[in-house]
N, C-alpha and C positions, 0 to 999 in steps of 0.2 A: 504494500500500500504506500502511495506517495501522497503527502499532504504538505501544505504550505508551512514554511518554517520562518518564524520571526526570530532573529538573532540579536544578541547584545553586540552593538555595532561600534565601528569607527574608533579604534583604540590607538591608531597610529597611521603612518604613511608607508606604503609599499612602493619601492622603486623597481619598475619592470623595464628591461631594455626593449626597445622596439626594433623592427627589422633594419631601420636606418642607423641603429646604434645609439639613438638618443633615448634617455630614460624618460618614462612617463611617471609622473608623481600622482599617486592615487590612494585615497583612504583604503584601509583594509579592515576586514571583519575577522574576528577569532571565532572559530567553531570548535567546541569541545564536546566530545562524545563520552558520556558517563557510563554507558553500558559496556563499551569495549575499551574505555580509558585511553583515548588518544585525542590529539589536538592538532589543528592546522590553522593557517591564516590565508585568506584569499582576498583579491581585489573586490571592493564594494560595488563595482559595476555589475556583478553577477547577481541574478535572482536565485535564491536558495530554496530547495525543496527537500524536506526530510524523507529519508528512506527507512521504513520499518519492516521487520519480519518477525513473526511469532511473538509479537508484543515487545520487541526490543528495537531500539534505535540503532541501525547498523551503519548509517552514514548520511551523506548529503549529495544531492545533484545540484551543480552550479550551472546556471543557464544564462547565455547572452546570444545575440543574433548570429554570431559565428558558429555556435554549437554548444556543447555541454562538456563539463568536466565532472566525473563521478568519483566520489571517494566513499568507499564502504567496506565493511568487514564481511568476509566470506569464510566458509570452511577451509581448513588448511589443504584439503585435497584439491580444491578449486585453484588455489594459489599454485600448487605443484603442477597442475594441468597446464596453466598458462605459461609457467616457466619452461615447461617441456616443449612448448610450441615453437620456440625460436631461440635465438642467441641472447645471452644476458651478460651484463657487466655489474660489478658491485657498485652500489650507490649508497653514500652515507649522508644523512640529512645534516643540517646545520646544528642539530642537537645531538649528534653522534649516534643516531639510530641506524644500524646497518640494514640494508635492504638490497633490492635488485632492480635494474632497469632492463626491461625485456623488449626485444625487437623481433618482428617477423611472424607471419602465419597466424595473425589474430583473426577472430571472427569478423565478418564483413562490417558489422556495426561499430567496431572498435578500431580506432586509429592508434598505431604504435607511436611512441613506446608506452608500455605499461610499467608503472612503478609498484613494487611489491614490498610492503613491510608487514610480513605475516602477523595477523590474519587480514591486514588491510591492503586493498588495491586502489590505485589511482589511475584513471585513464580518461581519454577525451573522445568525443564523437563529433566530427567536423561536419558543418553544413556549408559554410563559405568563409574559411579562415583566412582573411586577408592579412598579410604580413605575419602569419604564424603567431597571432596573438594567443590563441589557445595553447599552443605548444610552449610558448614562453611562460604563460601563467601556470601551466601544469608543472613545469620544472620548478618555478618559484614555490608553488604549494607543496611539492614533494620536499623541497629543501626546508620548509617550515615544519615538517612532520615531527611529532614527538609523542611518546606515551606519557600520559599524565601521572601514571603510577608505575613503579618498577615492575616489569614482568619477570624479573630475575628471582628465582626461588632459592638458589644456592649461591652463597658468597664464599670466595676462596682467597688464596694468597694474592692473586692478581688484582683483587678489588681493594687492597689496602690503601687507606687514606682517601677513598672516594666517598662521594655523597649520593644518596639514593632517596627518591620519593616513594614512600610506601603507604599502604592503607592500614588504618587501625584495625586490629584483630585478625589481620591476614598474616599468618606465620611464615617465617623464612628459616633457612638453615645456613649455618656457618660451618665450613669444613677447613681444617688446617692440618698440615703434616706435623706429626709428632713421633717421638721415640722414647717411651718411658724407661727403656733400659739405660739411658744416659743420665737419668736423674732429673732431666728437665721436664717441665709440664706447663701447659697453658693454664692461666688463671685470669678471671675477670678483674679489672682494676676499676673499682668504684662503680659497678653497674647500678644504674638507677632502677630499683625494683618497682617504683611507681610508674615508670615508663615502659619497662619491658618485663615479660615473664618468661623464664626458661622452662619450656614445656617438657623437654627431654634432652638428654645428652648421653654421650658414650664414646667409645674408642673402637675403631675398626682396625683389626690387625691386618698386616700386609698379606697379600695372596702368595705367600712363600713360606717354606719351613725353615728358612735360614734364621739362625739365632741372632738377635740384635737388630733385625730389620725394622724399619720405621713404618708406622701406619698413619691413621687419620683420626684426630679428635673432631667431634661434631656436636653441635648444639642446635636445637629447634627453639626458636624464639618468637614470641608474639608481642607486637606493639600494643600497649594498653591505652594510650591517650594521644591526642593530637599535640604537635609541637616539634621542636628541634632537639634531638638527643643524639648522643654518641655512645658507641660500644667500643671498649678498649680491652684487649687481651695481651698479656705479657707472657713470654716463654722464658722461664727461669727455674732455677732450682730453689726449693722452698726455704733453704737457710740463707739465701742470698737476698740482698736489697733489691728494690724495684729497679734502681738505676743500673743494676748489673744484668738485667734481662738481655738475652742475645737476640730476641725478636720482639718487636713492638707492633701490634696490629690494631688498626682503628678503622671503624666505619662510622660515618655520620648519616643520620636519617632525618628527613622531613616527613613527619607522620601526619596524614590527613584523615 
């Protein structure tokens, strides 16, 4: 079902290059999807129509005289099908969200490229696209794509010192390499128990019979309230001071 969408408008100015290489200055609109937790911004010259399926808001159709740009969430199998139709290249949005730009062998009603940020797809349907306005806007919209909440469920060593936006009461897991035979162990440093609850924790031994092999410490944590909070873990021996820790791991969270 498609119905008219009134959006909270005009929060800034979007500069879009024209075919002649001159930027056009145009107010933009921010569209936020709360069912699939993603966000885009698009030029205000488009008329927006909400797309719903099975009671959920999946996305938005943006329309102007040159054609339409569609942004909506689909099952992962559909994303895989479109990616398999043609060639693709890695595309990273301005917010660091990894995705794909897919070309070739699209259905007749869709003009390539298609942008895929699973489960969200972005594509255009051209009527009379003078100066490639739709193509330029599609690229700008894809560059603005971001998830409003972290879709990451497991945080590891590579996430150290990063900041993530998460939802209250939606648990996540931290996994860090450890080797208890060395006397070192991970411990929380000042965990705010009003902000986080440790639901479960444990140690996964290495998949080997070698004595002294390292494994993985893990914790399942649930955010309890909205706000900005940090989690810090130190890897040290229990008789040593905190400043003697050989590893210092920290994650910062914005909880909504």
